[in-house]
VEXDREN-2710 file (C-alpha; in Angstrom, 1 decimal):
% VEXDREN-2710
k/r/px/py/pz
1/MET/10.7/13.2/-13.6
2/ILE/12.7/11.9/-10.8
3/SER/13.9/8.9/-12.8
4/LYS/17.4/10.0/-13.9
5/LYS/18.3/11.7/-10.7
6/PHE/17.0/8.9/-8.5
7/PHE/18.7/6.0/-10.4
8/LEU/21.9/8.1/-10.7
9/LYS/21.8/8.6/-7.0
10/ILE/21.4/4.8/-6.4
11/ALA/24.3/4.0/-8.9
12/LEU/26.6/6.4/-7.1
13/GLU/25.8/4.8/-3.8
14/ARG/27.1/1.4/-5.0
15/PRO/29.4/2.3/-7.9
16/TRP/31.3/-1.0/-7.6
17/PHE/28.2/-2.9/-8.6
18/ILE/28.2/-1.2/-12.1
19/VAL/32.0/-1.2/-12.4
20/GLY/32.3/-4.8/-11.5
21/THR/29.4/-5.8/-13.8
22/LEU/30.9/-4.0/-16.7
23/VAL/34.5/-5.2/-16.1
24/PHE/33.5/-8.8/-15.7
25/ASN/31.1/-8.9/-18.6
26/TRP/33.4/-7.0/-20.9
27/SER/36.1/-9.5/-20.0
28/GLY/33.7/-12.3/-20.7
29/ALA/32.9/-10.8/-24.1
30/ILE/36.6/-10.5/-24.9
31/PHE/37.2/-14.1/-23.8
32/ASN/34.2/-15.2/-25.8
33/GLY/35.5/-13.5/-28.9
34/LEU/39.1/-14.7/-28.3
35/GLY/37.9/-18.3/-28.0
36/ALA/36.1/-17.9/-31.5
37/ALA/39.2/-16.2/-32.9
38/ILE/41.5/-19.0/-31.8
39/LEU/39.2/-21.3/-33.6
40/ILE/40.3/-19.9/-37.0
41/PRO/44.1/-20.9/-36.8
42/PHE/43.0/-24.1/-35.1
43/LEU/40.7/-25.1/-37.9
44/VAL/43.3/-24.0/-40.4
45/VAL/46.0/-26.2/-38.8
46/LEU/43.6/-29.0/-38.2
47/PHE/42.5/-29.1/-41.9
48/GLY/46.1/-28.5/-43.2
49/ALA/45.0/-25.5/-45.2
50/ASP/47.4/-23.0/-46.6
51/GLN/47.8/-20.1/-44.2
52/ASP/48.7/-17.5/-46.9
53/ASN/45.5/-18.4/-48.9
54/ILE/43.3/-18.2/-45.8
55/ILE/44.5/-14.8/-44.4
56/PRO/43.9/-11.8/-46.6
57/PRO/46.8/-9.5/-47.0
58/ASP/44.9/-6.5/-45.3
59/GLN/44.2/-8.5/-42.1
60/PRO/47.3/-8.0/-39.8
61/ILE/45.3/-8.9/-36.7
62/LEU/44.6/-12.4/-38.1
63/LYS/48.3/-12.7/-39.0
64/ARG/49.3/-11.8/-35.4
65/LEU/46.8/-14.3/-34.1
66/PHE/48.3/-17.1/-36.3
67/SER/51.8/-16.0/-35.1
68/LEU/51.0/-16.8/-31.4
69/PHE/51.4/-20.5/-32.1
70/ASP/54.4/-20.3/-34.5
71/GLY/56.6/-21.8/-31.8
72/PHE/54.8/-25.1/-32.0
73/GLU/54.7/-27.8/-34.6
74/GLY/52.5/-30.7/-35.4
75/GLU/50.3/-32.4/-32.9
76/GLN/51.9/-30.2/-30.1
77/LYS/50.5/-27.1/-31.9
78/ILE/47.0/-28.5/-32.2
79/LEU/47.1/-29.5/-28.5
80/VAL/48.3/-26.1/-27.4
81/MET/45.6/-24.5/-29.5
82/LEU/42.9/-26.8/-28.1
83/SER/44.1/-26.1/-24.5
84/SER/44.0/-22.3/-25.2
85/ILE/40.4/-22.6/-26.5
86/VAL/39.3/-24.6/-23.3
87/LEU/41.1/-22.1/-21.0
88/VAL/39.5/-19.1/-22.7
89/ILE/36.1/-20.7/-22.6
90/PHE/36.6/-21.5/-18.8
91/LEU/37.7/-17.9/-18.1
92/LYS/34.7/-16.6/-20.1
93/ASN/32.3/-18.6/-18.0
94/VAL/34.0/-17.5/-14.8
95/THR/33.8/-13.8/-15.6
96/ASN/30.2/-14.2/-17.0
97/TYR/29.2/-15.9/-13.7
98/CYS/30.8/-13.1/-11.6
99/GLY/29.2/-10.5/-13.9
100/GLY/25.8/-12.1/-13.7
101/LEU/26.0/-12.4/-9.9
102/LEU/27.0/-8.8/-9.6
103/ALA/24.1/-7.8/-12.0
104/SER/21.6/-9.8/-9.8
105/TYR/22.9/-8.1/-6.6
106/TYR/22.6/-4.7/-8.3
107/THR/19.0/-5.5/-9.4
108/LYS/18.0/-6.6/-5.9
109/TYR/19.6/-3.5/-4.4
110/LEU/17.6/-1.4/-6.9
111/VAL/14.4/-3.2/-5.8
112/LYS/15.2/-2.6/-2.1
113/ARG/15.9/1.1/-2.7
114/ILE/12.8/1.6/-4.8
115/LYS/10.6/-0.1/-2.1
116/LEU/12.2/2.0/0.6
117/GLU/11.8/5.2/-1.3
118/GLY/8.2/4.3/-2.1
119/MET/7.5/3.7/1.6
120/LYS/9.2/7.0/2.5
121/ILE/6.9/8.8/0.0
122/LEU/3.8/7.0/1.4
123/LEU/4.7/8.0/4.9
124/GLU/5.6/11.6/4.1
125/VAL/3.0/12.5/1.5
126/SER/-0.1/14.6/2.3
127/MET/-3.4/12.9/3.1
128/GLU/-4.6/14.3/-0.2
129/PHE/-2.6/11.5/-2.0
130/TYR/-4.8/8.9/-0.2
131/THR/-8.0/10.6/-1.3
132/LYS/-6.9/10.5/-4.9
133/ASN/-5.6/7.0/-5.0
134/LYS/-7.1/3.7/-4.1
135/LEU/-5.4/1.6/-1.5
136/GLY/-5.5/-1.5/-3.8
137/ASP/-3.6/0.4/-6.5
138/ILE/-1.0/1.6/-4.0
139/LEU/-0.3/-2.0/-2.8
140/ALA/-0.2/-3.3/-6.4
141/THR/2.3/-0.6/-7.3
142/ILE/4.7/-1.1/-4.2
143/ASN/4.6/-4.9/-4.7
144/ARG/4.0/-6.3/-8.2
145/GLU/5.0/-3.3/-10.2
146/VAL/8.3/-3.0/-8.4
147/ASN/9.1/-6.6/-9.0
148/ARG/8.2/-6.2/-12.7
149/SER/10.4/-3.1/-12.8
150/ALA/13.2/-5.1/-11.3
151/ALA/12.7/-7.6/-14.2
152/SER/13.0/-4.7/-16.6
153/ILE/16.3/-3.4/-14.9
154/LYS/17.7/-7.0/-15.1
155/GLY/16.6/-7.1/-18.7
156/VAL/18.4/-4.0/-19.5
157/ILE/21.6/-5.3/-17.9
158/THR/21.2/-8.5/-19.8
159/MET/20.7/-6.7/-23.1
160/PHE/23.8/-4.6/-22.4
161/ILE/25.9/-7.7/-21.7
162/THR/24.5/-9.5/-24.8
163/CYS/25.3/-6.5/-27.0
164/ILE/28.9/-6.5/-25.8
165/ASN/29.2/-10.1/-26.8
166/ILE/27.4/-9.6/-30.1
167/LEU/29.6/-6.6/-31.1
168/THR/32.7/-8.7/-30.3
169/PHE/31.5/-11.6/-32.5
170/ILE/30.6/-9.1/-35.3
171/TYR/34.0/-7.7/-35.2
172/PHE/35.6/-11.2/-35.7
173/LEU/33.1/-11.9/-38.5
174/LEU/34.1/-8.7/-40.2
175/LEU/37.7/-9.7/-39.9
176/LEU/36.9/-13.1/-41.6
177/SER/34.7/-11.7/-44.4
178/TRP/33.0/-8.3/-44.5
179/GLN/31.1/-9.5/-47.6
180/LEU/29.5/-12.4/-45.9
181/THR/28.7/-10.2/-42.9
182/ILE/26.7/-7.9/-45.1
183/VAL/24.8/-10.8/-46.6
184/THR/24.1/-12.2/-43.1
185/THR/22.9/-8.7/-41.8
186/LEU/20.5/-8.5/-44.8
187/LEU/19.2/-12.0/-44.1
188/LEU/18.7/-11.4/-40.4
189/GLY/17.1/-8.0/-41.1
190/PHE/13.9/-9.6/-42.2
191/VAL/13.6/-11.3/-38.8
192/SER/14.0/-8.0/-36.9
193/ILE/10.8/-6.8/-38.6
194/LEU/8.8/-9.7/-37.2
195/ASN/10.5/-9.2/-33.8
196/GLN/9.3/-5.5/-33.8
197/TYR/5.7/-6.8/-34.3
198/ILE/6.1/-9.2/-31.3
199/ILE/7.7/-6.5/-29.1
200/LYS/4.7/-4.1/-29.9
201/LYS/2.2/-6.8/-29.0
202/SER/4.1/-7.6/-25.8
203/LYS/4.1/-4.0/-24.7
204/GLU/0.3/-3.9/-25.1
205/PHE/-0.1/-7.1/-23.0
206/GLY/2.2/-5.6/-20.3
207/ARG/-0.1/-2.6/-20.1
208/ARG/-3.1/-4.9/-19.7
209/LEU/-1.4/-7.0/-17.1
210/SER/-0.6/-4.0/-15.0
211/GLU/-4.3/-2.8/-15.2
212/GLN/-5.6/-6.3/-14.4
213/SER/-3.2/-6.6/-11.5
214/ARG/-4.5/-3.3/-10.0
215/GLN/-8.1/-4.4/-10.4
216/TYR/-7.4/-7.7/-8.6
217/SER/-5.6/-6.0/-5.7
218/ARG/-8.5/-3.5/-5.3
219/LYS/-11.0/-6.3/-5.2
220/MET/-9.0/-8.5/-2.8
221/LEU/-8.6/-5.6/-0.4
222/GLU/-12.3/-4.8/-0.6
223/ILE/-13.2/-8.4/0.2
224/LEU/-10.7/-8.8/3.1
225/THR/-11.6/-5.4/4.7
226/GLY/-15.4/-5.9/4.2
227/ILE/-15.6/-9.6/5.1
228/ARG/-18.0/-9.0/8.0
229/LEU/-20.5/-7.1/5.7
230/ILE/-20.1/-9.8/3.0
231/LYS/-20.9/-12.6/5.5
232/LEU/-23.7/-10.5/7.1
233/VAL/-25.6/-10.2/3.9
234/ALA/-24.6/-13.7/2.7
235/ASN/-22.9/-12.4/-0.4
236/GLU/-20.0/-14.9/-0.5
237/ASP/-21.0/-16.5/-3.7
238/LYS/-21.3/-13.3/-5.7
239/GLU/-17.9/-12.0/-4.3
240/TYR/-16.3/-15.4/-5.2
241/LYS/-17.8/-15.1/-8.7
242/SER/-16.4/-11.6/-9.1
243/ILE/-12.9/-12.5/-8.0
244/THR/-13.0/-15.6/-10.2
245/GLU/-13.8/-13.5/-13.2
246/LEU/-10.8/-11.2/-12.4
247/ILE/-8.5/-14.1/-11.9
248/GLU/-9.6/-15.7/-15.2
249/LYS/-9.2/-12.4/-17.1
250/ASN/-5.7/-12.0/-15.6
251/GLU/-4.8/-15.5/-16.5
252/LYS/-6.0/-15.1/-20.1
253/VAL/-3.9/-12.0/-20.6
254/GLN/-0.9/-13.7/-19.1
255/LEU/-1.4/-16.7/-21.4
256/GLN/-1.7/-14.4/-24.4
257/SER/1.4/-12.6/-23.4
258/GLN/3.3/-15.9/-22.9
259/GLU/2.1/-17.1/-26.2
260/ILE/3.5/-14.1/-28.1
261/THR/6.7/-14.1/-26.1
262/SER/7.3/-17.8/-26.7
263/LEU/7.3/-17.2/-30.4
264/VAL/10.6/-15.3/-30.2
265/GLY/12.8/-18.4/-29.5
266/PRO/11.5/-20.6/-32.4
267/ILE/11.5/-17.7/-34.8
268/ASN/15.0/-16.8/-34.0
269/GLU/16.2/-20.4/-34.2
270/MET/14.6/-21.0/-37.6
271/SER/15.9/-17.7/-38.9
272/GLY/19.4/-18.7/-37.8
273/ILE/19.2/-22.1/-39.4
274/ILE/17.9/-20.5/-42.6
275/THR/20.6/-17.8/-42.6
276/ILE/23.4/-20.5/-42.3
277/ILE/21.9/-22.7/-45.1
278/ALA/21.5/-19.6/-47.2
279/LEU/25.1/-18.5/-46.6
280/VAL/26.3/-22.0/-47.5
281/PHE/24.5/-21.9/-50.9
282/ILE/25.6/-18.3/-51.6
283/CYS/29.2/-19.2/-50.9
284/ARG/28.9/-22.4/-53.1
285/TYR/27.6/-20.2/-55.9
286/LEU/30.1/-17.3/-55.5
287/PHE/33.3/-19.4/-54.7
288/SER/32.5/-22.5/-56.8
289/THR/35.9/-22.3/-58.5
290/ASN/38.0/-22.3/-55.3
291/ILE/35.6/-23.7/-52.8
292/GLN/38.2/-26.1/-51.3
293/GLU/40.5/-23.2/-50.5
294/PHE/37.7/-21.1/-49.1
295/ALA/36.2/-24.0/-47.2
296/PRO/38.2/-23.5/-43.9
297/ILE/37.4/-19.9/-43.5
298/LEU/33.8/-20.5/-44.4
299/LEU/33.6/-23.2/-41.9
300/THR/35.2/-20.9/-39.3
301/TYR/32.8/-18.1/-40.3
302/LEU/29.8/-20.4/-39.9
303/LEU/31.1/-21.6/-36.5
304/VAL/31.5/-18.0/-35.2
305/LEU/28.0/-17.2/-36.7
306/PHE/26.6/-20.2/-35.1
307/ARG/27.8/-18.9/-31.7
308/LEU/26.5/-15.5/-32.5
309/LEU/22.9/-16.5/-33.5
310/PRO/21.8/-17.6/-29.9
311/LEU/23.0/-14.2/-28.6
312/ILE/20.8/-12.5/-31.1
313/GLY/18.0/-14.6/-30.0
314/LYS/18.7/-13.8/-26.4
315/LEU/18.7/-10.1/-27.2
316/ASN/15.3/-10.3/-29.0
317/THR/13.9/-12.2/-26.1
318/SER/15.2/-9.6/-23.7
319/ARG/13.7/-6.8/-25.8
320/THR/10.3/-8.5/-25.8
321/GLN/10.4/-9.0/-22.0
322/LEU/11.5/-5.4/-21.5
323/ALA/8.6/-4.2/-23.7
324/ASN/6.2/-6.3/-21.5
325/THR/7.5/-4.8/-18.3
326/LEU/8.2/-1.3/-19.5
327/VAL/4.7/-0.2/-18.4
328/SER/5.6/-1.1/-14.9
329/VAL/8.7/1.0/-15.1
330/ASN/6.7/4.0/-16.1
331/ILE/4.2/3.4/-13.3
332/ILE/7.1/3.2/-10.7
333/LEU/8.7/6.3/-12.0
334/ASP/5.5/8.1/-11.8
335/PHE/4.9/6.7/-8.3
336/LEU/8.4/7.9/-7.2
337/ASP/8.0/11.3/-8.7
338/ARG/7.7/13.8/-5.8
339/LYS/6.8/16.7/-8.2
340/ASN/3.2/15.4/-8.9
341/LYS/2.4/14.8/-5.2
342/LEU/1.7/17.3/-2.4
343/PHE/4.1/17.2/0.6
344/LEU/3.3/19.5/3.5
345/ASN/6.2/21.7/4.3
346/SER/7.4/21.6/7.9
347/GLY/8.3/24.7/9.8
348/THR/11.2/25.1/12.1
349/LEU/9.6/26.2/15.4
350/GLU/9.2/23.5/17.9
351/LEU/5.8/23.3/19.7
352/LYS/6.5/22.6/23.4
353/LYS/3.7/23.8/25.5
354/ILE/0.5/25.6/24.6
355/THR/0.1/29.0/26.5
356/GLU/-2.9/30.5/24.8
357/GLY/-4.8/28.1/22.6
358/VAL/-5.8/27.4/19.0
359/THR/-7.5/29.9/16.7
360/PHE/-9.2/29.5/13.3
361/ASN/-9.0/32.8/11.4
362/GLN/-11.1/33.0/8.2
363/VAL/-10.4/29.4/7.3
364/SER/-11.9/27.9/4.2
365/PHE/-11.3/24.4/2.8
366/SER/-12.2/22.1/0.0
367/TYR/-11.0/18.5/-0.7
368/PRO/-8.8/17.7/-3.7
369/ASN/-10.5/17.4/-7.0
370/SER/-13.6/19.2/-5.6
371/LYS/-14.8/22.7/-6.1
372/ASP/-17.3/22.6/-3.2
373/LEU/-16.2/24.3/0.0
374/VAL/-16.4/22.1/3.0
375/LEU/-15.6/25.0/5.3
376/GLN/-16.3/28.6/4.7
377/ASN/-14.7/31.5/6.6
378/ILE/-14.5/29.6/9.9
379/ASN/-13.5/31.8/12.9
380/LEU/-13.1/29.8/16.1
381/GLU/-11.3/30.1/19.4
382/ILE/-10.2/27.1/21.5
383/PRO/-8.7/28.6/24.6
384/LYS/-6.0/26.7/26.6
385/GLY/-7.5/24.2/29.0
386/LYS/-11.0/24.6/27.8
387/THR/-13.3/22.2/26.0
388/VAL/-15.0/23.1/22.8
389/ALA/-17.6/20.8/21.2
390/LEU/-18.6/20.8/17.6
391/VAL/-22.2/19.7/16.7
392/GLY/-24.2/19.6/13.6
393/ALA/-25.7/17.3/10.9
394/SER/-23.6/14.9/8.9
395/GLY/-21.4/16.7/6.3
396/ALA/-21.5/20.0/8.3
397/GLY/-17.6/20.0/8.4
398/LYS/-17.0/18.9/12.0
399/SER/-14.4/16.1/11.2
400/THR/-12.7/18.4/8.6
401/ILE/-12.0/21.0/11.4
402/ALA/-10.6/18.1/13.5
403/ASP/-8.4/17.0/10.5
404/LEU/-7.0/20.5/10.0
405/VAL/-5.6/20.9/13.5
406/PRO/-3.0/18.1/13.3
407/ARG/-2.3/19.3/9.7
408/PHE/-3.6/16.3/7.8
409/TYR/-4.6/19.1/5.3
410/ASP/-3.8/22.7/5.0
411/PRO/-6.7/25.3/4.5
412/ILE/-7.0/26.8/1.1
413/LYS/-7.7/30.1/2.7
414/GLY/-7.1/31.7/6.1
415/GLU/-4.9/30.4/8.8
416/ILE/-4.8/28.2/11.9
417/LEU/-2.8/29.7/14.8
418/ILE/-1.4/28.1/17.9
419/ASP/-0.4/30.7/20.5
420/GLY/-0.7/33.3/17.8
421/ILE/1.7/31.6/15.4
422/ASP/0.7/30.0/12.1
423/LEU/0.5/26.3/12.3
424/ARG/2.7/26.0/9.2
425/ASP/5.5/27.7/10.9
426/TYR/5.8/24.8/13.5
427/ASP/7.7/21.6/13.0
428/ILE/4.9/19.3/11.9
429/LYS/6.2/16.4/14.0
430/SER/6.3/18.4/17.2
431/VAL/2.7/19.6/16.5
432/ARG/1.4/16.1/16.1
433/LYS/3.3/14.9/19.2
434/ALA/1.5/17.6/21.2
435/MET/-1.9/16.1/20.2
436/GLY/-3.9/13.1/21.1
437/VAL/-6.8/11.8/19.0
438/VAL/-9.5/9.4/20.0
439/SER/-12.0/8.6/17.3
440/GLN/-15.0/6.5/16.7
441/ASP/-13.2/3.9/14.7
442/THR/-9.9/3.5/16.6
443/PHE/-7.1/1.6/14.8
444/SER/-5.3/-1.2/16.5
445/PHE/-2.1/-3.0/15.3
446/ASN/-1.9/-6.7/15.1
447/ASN/0.3/-6.8/18.2
448/SER/0.3/-6.9/22.0
449/VAL/-1.8/-4.6/24.2
450/ARG/1.4/-3.0/25.5
451/TYR/2.6/-2.2/21.9
452/ASN/-0.7/-0.6/21.0
453/ILE/-0.8/1.6/24.2
454/SER/2.8/2.7/24.1
455/TYR/2.8/3.1/20.3
456/GLY/4.9/6.1/19.2
457/LEU/6.8/6.3/22.5
458/GLU/10.1/4.7/23.7
459/ASN/11.2/3.3/27.0
460/VAL/7.8/3.5/28.6
461/ALA/7.9/2.6/32.4
462/GLU/5.6/-0.1/33.6
463/GLU/4.3/2.1/36.2
464/SER/3.3/4.8/33.7
465/LEU/1.6/2.1/31.6
466/ILE/-0.5/0.7/34.5
467/GLU/-1.5/4.2/35.7
468/ALA/-2.7/5.2/32.2
469/THR/-4.8/2.0/31.8
470/LYS/-6.3/2.5/35.3
471/ARG/-7.3/6.1/34.5
472/ALA/-8.7/4.8/31.2
473/ASN/-10.8/2.2/32.9
474/ALA/-8.9/-0.5/31.0
475/TYR/-6.7/-2.0/33.6
476/GLU/-9.3/-4.5/34.9
477/PHE/-10.1/-6.1/31.5
478/ILE/-6.4/-6.1/30.4
479/ILE/-5.1/-8.1/33.4
480/LYS/-7.9/-10.8/32.7
481/LEU/-6.5/-11.4/29.2
482/PRO/-4.5/-14.6/28.7
483/GLN/-1.1/-12.9/28.7
484/GLY/-2.2/-9.5/30.2
485/PHE/-0.4/-6.7/28.6
486/ASP/1.4/-9.0/26.3
487/THR/-1.7/-10.5/24.7
488/ASN/-1.9/-10.1/21.0
489/ILE/-5.2/-8.4/20.1
490/GLY/-5.4/-9.5/16.5
491/GLU/-5.9/-7.7/13.2
492/ARG/-7.5/-4.3/13.9
493/GLY/-8.0/-5.4/17.6
494/VAL/-10.5/-8.1/16.6
495/MET/-10.0/-9.9/19.9
496/LEU/-11.4/-6.9/21.9
497/SER/-14.8/-5.3/22.1
498/GLY/-15.5/-1.8/20.7
499/GLY/-15.5/-0.4/24.2
500/GLN/-12.2/-2.0/25.1
501/ARG/-10.6/-0.7/21.9
502/GLN/-11.7/2.7/22.8
503/ARG/-10.3/2.5/26.3
504/ILE/-7.0/1.3/24.8
505/ALA/-7.0/4.4/22.6
506/ILE/-7.7/6.6/25.6
507/ALA/-4.9/4.9/27.6
508/ARG/-2.6/5.7/24.7
509/ALA/-3.7/9.3/24.7
510/LEU/-3.2/9.5/28.4
511/LEU/0.3/8.0/28.2
512/ARG/1.3/10.6/25.6
513/ASN/0.0/13.4/27.9
514/PRO/-1.0/15.7/25.0
515/ASP/-1.6/19.4/25.3
516/ILE/-4.4/19.3/22.6
517/LEU/-7.0/16.5/22.7
518/ILE/-9.3/15.7/19.8
519/LEU/-12.4/13.4/20.4
520/ASP/-14.2/12.4/17.3
521/GLU/-17.5/10.9/18.3
522/ALA/-15.5/8.6/20.7
523/THR/-18.7/7.0/22.3
524/SER/-21.3/7.0/19.4
525/ALA/-20.9/3.3/18.5
526/LEU/-21.0/1.9/22.1
527/ASP/-23.5/0.2/24.3
528/THR/-24.7/1.8/27.4
529/VAL/-22.3/0.0/29.8
530/SER/-19.3/0.6/27.6
531/GLU/-20.3/4.2/27.0
532/LYS/-20.4/4.9/30.6
533/LEU/-17.0/3.4/31.2
534/VAL/-15.5/5.2/28.2
535/GLN/-17.1/8.5/29.2
536/GLN/-15.6/8.3/32.6
537/ALA/-12.3/7.7/31.0
538/ILE/-12.8/10.6/28.6
539/ASP/-13.7/12.9/31.5
540/GLU/-10.4/11.9/33.2
541/LEU/-8.6/12.5/29.9
542/CYS/-10.0/16.0/29.3
543/THR/-9.1/17.3/32.7
544/ASN/-7.0/20.5/32.2
545/ARG/-6.5/20.0/28.5
546/THR/-7.3/22.0/25.4
547/THR/-10.0/19.7/23.9
548/LEU/-12.0/19.7/20.7
549/VAL/-14.9/17.3/20.9
550/ILE/-17.0/16.2/18.0
551/ALA/-20.2/14.8/19.3
552/HIS/-23.4/13.2/17.9
553/ARG/-25.1/12.7/21.3
554/LEU/-25.7/16.1/22.7
555/SER/-26.0/14.6/26.3
556/THR/-22.2/14.1/26.2
557/ILE/-21.2/17.7/25.6
558/GLN/-23.6/19.7/27.7
559/GLN/-20.8/20.5/30.2
560/ALA/-18.5/21.8/27.4
561/ASP/-17.1/25.3/28.0
562/MET/-18.4/26.2/24.5
563/ILE/-20.6/24.5/21.9
564/VAL/-20.1/25.4/18.2
565/VAL/-23.0/24.6/15.8
566/LEU/-22.0/24.0/12.2
567/ASP/-24.3/23.8/9.2
568/ARG/-23.0/23.3/5.6
569/GLY/-19.5/24.4/6.5
570/LYS/-20.5/27.5/8.3
571/ILE/-20.7/28.4/12.1
572/VAL/-24.3/29.3/12.7
573/GLU/-24.3/29.4/16.6
574/GLN/-21.9/29.2/19.4
575/GLY/-22.2/29.4/23.2
576/SER/-22.7/27.3/26.2
577/HIS/-25.5/24.7/26.4
578/PRO/-27.9/27.0/28.5
579/GLU/-27.2/30.0/26.3
580/LEU/-27.9/28.1/23.0
581/LEU/-31.1/26.6/24.4
582/ASN/-32.4/30.1/25.3
583/LYS/-31.7/31.3/21.7
584/GLY/-34.2/28.8/20.5
585/GLY/-32.2/28.3/17.2
586/TYR/-30.6/25.5/15.3
587/TYR/-29.1/23.9/18.4
588/THR/-32.5/23.9/20.2
589/ARG/-34.0/22.1/17.2
590/LEU/-31.3/19.4/17.4
591/TYR/-31.7/19.1/21.1
592/ASN/-35.5/18.7/20.9
593/MET/-35.2/16.3/18.0
594/GLN/-32.8/14.1/19.8
595/PHE/-34.2/14.2/23.4
596/SER/-37.9/14.0/22.2
597/ASN/-37.0/10.7/20.5
598/GLN/-35.2/9.6/23.7
599/GLU/-38.1/10.6/25.9
600/SER/-40.6/8.9/23.5
601/THR/-38.4/5.7/23.8
602/ASN/-38.4/6.0/27.6
603/ASN/-42.2/6.5/27.7
604/GLN/-42.7/3.3/25.7
605/GLU/-40.5/1.5/28.1
606/THR/-42.5/2.9/31.0
607/ILE/-45.8/1.9/29.4
608/LYS/-44.6/-1.6/28.9
609/ASN/-43.6/-1.8/32.6
610/LEU/-46.9/-0.4/33.8
611/SER/-48.9/-2.8/31.6
612/TYR/-46.9/-5.7/33.1
613/GLN/-47.6/-4.5/36.7
614/ILE/-51.4/-4.1/36.0
615/ARG/-51.5/-7.7/34.7
616/ASN/-49.8/-9.1/37.8
617/ASN/-52.0/-7.1/40.2
618/LEU/-55.2/-8.2/38.3
619/ASN/-54.1/-11.8/38.5
620/SER/-53.5/-11.5/42.3
621/LEU/-56.9/-9.7/42.7
622/THR/-58.9/-12.4/40.6
623/CYS/-57.4/-15.2/42.7
624/SER/-58.3/-13.6/46.0
625/LEU/-61.8/-12.8/45.0
626/GLU/-62.4/-16.5/43.8
627/LEU/-61.1/-17.9/47.1
628/ILE/-63.5/-15.6/49.0
629/SER/-66.6/-16.1/46.7
630/GLU/-66.3/-19.9/46.8
631/SER/-65.8/-20.0/50.5
632/ILE/-62.8/-22.3/50.0
633/ILE/-61.0/-20.4/52.9
634/GLU/-62.9/-21.1/56.1
635/ASP/-60.5/-19.5/58.6
636/ARG/-61.8/-16.0/59.6
637/GLU/-58.3/-14.4/59.8
638/GLU/-57.3/-15.8/56.4
639/GLN/-60.5/-14.4/54.8
640/THR/-59.8/-11.0/56.3
641/GLN/-56.2/-11.2/55.0
642/LEU/-57.5/-12.0/51.5
643/ILE/-60.0/-9.0/51.6
644/ASP/-57.1/-6.7/52.6
645/ASP/-54.9/-8.1/49.7
646/SER/-57.7/-7.6/47.3
647/TYR/-58.0/-4.0/48.4
648/GLU/-54.3/-3.3/48.1
649/SER/-54.4/-4.9/44.6
650/THR/-57.2/-2.7/43.6
651/LYS/-55.7/0.4/45.1
652/ARG/-52.3/-0.4/43.2
653/ILE/-54.2/-0.9/39.9
654/VAL/-55.8/2.5/40.2
655/GLU/-52.4/4.1/40.9
656/ILE/-50.8/2.3/37.9
657/LEU/-53.7/3.4/35.6
658/GLN/-53.0/7.0/36.6
659/GLU/-49.4/6.6/35.8
660/TYR/-50.4/5.0/32.5
661/GLU/-52.6/7.9/31.6
662/SER/-49.9/10.4/32.4
663/ALA/-47.3/8.5/30.2
664/SER/-49.9/8.2/27.3
665/LYS/-50.3/12.0/27.2
666/ILE/-46.6/12.7/26.7
END
């Protein structure tokens, strides 16, 4: 586990936090004990007891403590002792305040470092991590579990400080009477058994709270990301009911946890009172003959014990809270452990310009926790400056090939070469900087248009930004936005249409000027007008670039230099569009299936138009014949014109019927 090394590293980064906390709290414990110790001679002097009878002969420390005030007499001695007690208590509170403040600073520093380390892992870890873990669980871990872990860290510091104070008081209790201290320990021992039961239950509730928190985070994320679908199917009431049940379960566990934790205080208070009463009766029985002489030391002992008992209660409360949050600590330590996660090793070679192209050599791949091969022995050449299109049914492996090129994953067998060098030998950042990706579902940040286009680049010139948007057919709609390039486009670009978001993504790729371009069904979800504009922008983007295209619509890739047909993770055909059609194989079947449906749709539209034209011409012919037959029109020229119009309408109807017959046969 990373735990010891990681926390040791943090501690060494800010050693004065720990040193300061220890020094101040140790000083506070000493002042606390010293204040209790001064009470002994103060009470002896105050009650006028015989010092020789109070101090056992084997306690030189108490003798020296009494000797501190030998230079004073009478009321002056009492006043000096009282002033000393007040001063010591004041110093104790000052040092405890400083120590507590440093402990809080140290806790917050740990929380910050844990969150930063967690974010570093999330940014560096392989995509495999995100296929194994749910996003809601990750968010719950990086937020709630880190805060609960911070409470654990603070609890450990509090326990350490409390233990120092307890040990100091126990030392003074032993000085006063080791016999009474043994009796006190036995009496308080019964309470510790009950506290252990409470701690065990608290730990169980802590585990349930963490699980409930993850379930709640998962559900909330699902609702917020799927809000359009929820509203579309009118499922708001059901989702509200499900989240209500989760909240109620979480609240129930929290209440149960609070109920068991709240028992610690009353139990410790009652046990303290019972212990003090029991001690009084035990002393009355054991020292009945000389109770008056023993009364001052008993009173002092009880006073010190009375100050000790709240510390024991505080320690038990801290132990219970620590048990409740210990599950979160384990979750965080597992989350920060790099050994159980896959990190792609980066090479040292920098990819500057592609000179030959990209090659897949016997590449096979399967996703994590799956034995099924998504790709099997793929051999593929993508020459420099050429466009290679991938086609095939859903699940054929097209997007997986596209994910392997920027090293989102590494193949389990074979190698991917750029200019003859294994992709793993290149610096991973230089590889990704050399690539541009435009997918079907483009991601947009909740920021300005300018920010989204220039994302990942620094000091982008205004002229370059404008040129990229013009080439992407995006400039015209951008300048019409309320603040132009500075317009905020909302969460995931909600203020823009699908086509506009695609053109923003293309402008981003153009601005990056990548050597390798990956287009993953970039126009499949667009309407006809948007598709035309986006396709024009894509054609501009693909010019003189090494391009890998994943296409669903075969009409968009007919001009590709090579088309690769995939089926169940294998390449079944490859060649140009005419070559594949001449083969009459898998690609031909895809083509005929897609274009026969398209032609059928076009024929239906044609038949509808012809039917409409027939009805219009029949109406015109009928009106003309009625006017002629009923002799409504007496003018000879007008009658001749009506006859000519009727003839033209009849002729047009015949022509339309011939077109209708042809369309119906297709």
